[in-house]
C-alpha positions in Angstrom: 0.0 0.0 0.0 1.4 3.4 -1.0 0.8 6.1 1.6 -0.2 9.5 0.4 -0.1 12.8 2.3 -2.4 15.7 1.2 -1.2 19.2 2.1 -3.9 21.8 2.5 -4.5 25.4 3.7 -8.2 25.9 3.2 -11.7 24.3 3.0 -10.5 21.0 1.4 -13.0 20.1 -1.3 -10.2 18.6 -3.4 -8.8 16.9 -0.3 -12.1 15.3 0.4 -12.4 14.3 -3.3 -9.0 12.6 -3.1 -9.9 10.8 0.2 -13.2 9.5 -1.4 -11.4 8.5 -4.6 -8.8 6.4 -2.8 -10.9 5.1 0.2 -11.5 1.6 -1.4 -8.2 1.4 -3.3 -6.1 -1.7 -2.7 -2.9 0.2 -3.9 -3.1 3.7 -2.5 -4.2 5.2 0.8 -4.5 8.7 2.1 -2.5 8.3 5.3 -2.2 11.9 6.4 -3.8 15.3 5.8 -1.4 18.1 6.9 -2.2 21.8 7.0 -0.2 24.9 7.9 -3.4 26.4 9.3 -5.1 24.8 12.4 -8.4 26.4 11.4 -8.4 24.8 7.8 -11.8 23.1 7.3 -9.9 20.4 5.3 -8.8 19.0 8.6 -12.4 18.5 9.7 -13.2 16.8 6.4 -10.3 14.5 6.9 -11.3 13.6 10.4 -14.9 12.9 9.2 -13.3 10.2 7.0 -11.1 8.9 9.8 -7.9 10.2 8.1 -5.1 11.3 10.5 -4.4 15.0 10.5 -1.5 17.2 11.5 -0.8 20.9 11.7 2.7 22.2 10.7 2.8 25.9 11.3 4.7 28.0 8.8 7.7 28.4 11.1 8.1 24.6 11.3 7.7 24.0 7.6 11.2 25.0 7.0 12.8 22.9 9.7 13.7 19.4 8.3 14.0 18.1 11.9 10.3 18.9 12.4 8.9 18.1 9.0 10.7 15.0 7.8 9.9 12.9 10.9 6.2 13.6 10.4 6.5 12.1 6.9 8.4 9.1 8.3 5.9 8.6 11.1 3.1 8.1 8.6 5.2 6.2 6.0 4.5 8.9 3.4 5.7 8.0 -0.1 3.9 10.6 -2.2 2.6 14.1 -1.5 -0.4 16.0 -3.1 -0.7 19.7 -2.7 -4.5 20.5 -2.8 -4.8 24.2 -2.0 -1.6 24.4 0.0 -0.3 28.0 -0.1 3.2 28.0 1.4 6.2 27.2 -0.8 7.4 23.7 -0.3 11.0 23.7 1.2 13.8 22.4 -1.0 14.7 19.7 1.5 11.2 18.2 1.1 11.5 18.4 -2.7 14.8 16.6 -2.5 13.4 13.9 -0.2 10.4 13.3 -2.6 11.8 13.7 -6.1 9.0 13.7 -8.7 6.7 12.6 -5.9 5.1 15.9 -5.0 2.3 17.2 -7.3 0.3 20.4 -7.1 -3.0 21.6 -8.5 -3.0 25.1 -9.9 -6.3 26.8 -10.8 -5.1 28.2 -14.2 -3.5 27.0 -17.4 0.2 27.3 -16.4 2.5 28.9 -17.3 0.0 31.7 -17.3 -1.2 33.1 -14.0 1.2 31.3 -11.9 3.8 32.3 -9.3 3.8 34.3 -6.1 0.4 35.7 -5.2 -1.4 33.7 -7.8 -3.8 31.6 -5.8 -7.6 31.3 -5.4 -9.6 34.3 -6.4 -6.5 36.3 -7.4 -6.0 33.9 -10.3 -9.6 34.1 -11.5 -9.7 37.9 -11.2 -6.5 38.1 -13.3 -7.9 35.7 -15.9 -11.1 37.9 -16.1 -9.1 41.2 -16.2 -7.0 39.8 -19.1 -10.1 39.0 -21.2 -9.1 35.4 -21.6 -11.5 33.1 -23.5 -10.5 30.0 -21.7 -9.1 28.9 -18.3 -8.6 25.7 -16.6 -6.5 23.7 -14.1 -2.9 22.4 -14.3 -1.4 19.5 -12.4 2.4 19.8 -12.1 5.3 18.4 -10.3 6.6 20.7 -7.5 10.0 22.3 -8.0 11.8 25.0 -6.1 10.2 27.6 -8.5 6.7 28.6 -7.5 4.3 26.9 -10.0 7.4 26.2 -12.2 7.6 22.5 -12.1 7.1 20.1 -15.0 3.5 20.2 -16.2 1.8 16.8 -16.1 -1.7 17.6 -17.5 -4.0 20.6 -18.1 -7.8 20.6 -18.4 -9.5 23.7 -19.9 -13.0 25.2 -20.2 -14.4 28.2 -22.2 -15.0 31.6 -20.6 -17.9 33.8 -21.8 -17.4 37.5 -22.0 -20.1 38.0 -19.4 -18.6 35.5 -16.9 -17.6 37.1 -13.6 -14.5 36.1 -11.7 -16.9 34.0 -9.5 -18.3 32.3 -12.7 -14.7 31.5 -13.8 -13.9 30.1 -10.4 -17.0 27.9 -10.5 -16.1 26.5 -14.0 -12.5 25.9 -13.0 -13.6 24.2 -9.7 -15.9 21.9 -11.7 -12.8 20.7 -13.7 -11.0 20.0 -10.4 -13.8 17.9 -9.1 -14.0 16.0 -12.4 -10.3 15.4 -13.0 -7.9 16.0 -10.1 -8.2 12.7 -8.3 -8.0 10.7 -11.6 -5.0 12.7 -12.6 -3.3 12.0 -9.3 -4.0 8.3 -9.7 -2.5 8.3 -13.2 0.7 9.9 -11.8 0.8 7.2 -9.0 0.4 4.5 -11.6 3.4 5.8 -13.5 5.5 6.3 -10.4 4.9 3.1 -8.4 
């Protein structure tokens, strides 16, 4: 059984989707949901599905003596970032080469990098007059949103769509594809 960790900072709809996707798997198991924020609702979602949780405050995220033992304690072999906002420290990337993936709510390389998360992305997409948007799953590297792209899924944007409409369309893509995309990466990795 391959143990997965999901890193989150917010409400956790993608986290819950991943938990549900893998709950009957004979190959993969969500062994830990970790957040940098103790108030993240994703932790409640995980507990509702009997998945262990941990909080790693931002100050401890950059301390390998704090962070790596947590991964070892749960036997983590693969990490999924699902709305996790802090940059992943290099020591973790080195410890999990090509075994950390992130979901970004835009078609990278557009609208990525520092400050481009959540509603900021969708507002930028709207302001630029884009006719499509989407989601990107990519490997995590030391460059924010700069890792190798694994897959993109897109949808059309209408001129009258608001940033909230764009967010809803992009989130629908996440609910449809993200867990399947993660499983495909796992199948190629293990």
